[in-house]
N, C-alpha and C positions, 0 to 999 in steps of 0.2 A: 458431487462433485465441489458446490459452494464450502461443504461443510471442510474438506481438503484446504480449499484457498484460506479459510479464515484460520485453520490450522498454523500454515504457514505464515499468514498475517500475525499474528500472535507470537510466533517466534520469532518474528522478524524486530517487532517490537521490544519482547524479551533481550533479544540479542543487542538492540540499540539501546535497553537500558542499562544493560551489564556493560556497554561501552562507555556510560556517563551521557547518552544523549536523551536526555530527558524530554528537552525542548521538541527535538524531532518526534519522539514519540506522541508527544502531546498534538504536534500538528498533524500526525497519522491518523489518531483518535477523533480528532476533530474533522476532519476528512471521511473519517468513517461514521459520523453523526448525521453525513448529506444523504444518507441510503435510506428512503423513505418508499420504496418498492417500486418507484416509476423509474424508468428509463432515465430520464435528466438526473436523478439523482444517482445511477451509476455513472454518469460521464462528469457529473461534476466532483464525484470522490476520485475517479481516474486523474482528472486534472488537478485536485488538489494534492493528491499522493507523487503526480509526475515533478509538481513545484516543488514540493516539501524535500522528494529525494536529490532532486537538481540543484538545491541550493546545500547540499551537504557535500562533503567530500569524502564518501565511502570507498570503503575497497574489501577486496577478498569476499569472502562467502556472504557477507551481507549485503555488498553491491549485488551478488549475484542473484540471491533471494528477492531482493527489492526488484530489479528486472526481469525475473522470473514471473512474480506478481503482476507488475505491471502488465508484462506481453500475454500474460493469461487474459487478464480483464480486457484487453483490446480485444483480442480474439474472438472473444465470447460476445461482446459489444459488436463488432463486425459481421459475425456469424448468427444475429438474432432474426 
């Protein structure tokens, strides 16, 4: 399941890069660096991901993909 998640995450970063939102891509990649295999790292990633997305005005497919990724992660963390 996580392979699919990261594939979608990479797709989101690629779409944002194509839209000229390199700063947001950098924020998302930095958030990804918080993952250390511990549960706290996943929550740090989620919080940083949500903050980065909320600070931008995304629309359409890009917004939908970001929200899907956030919701997927929330569900996974809540069902641990």
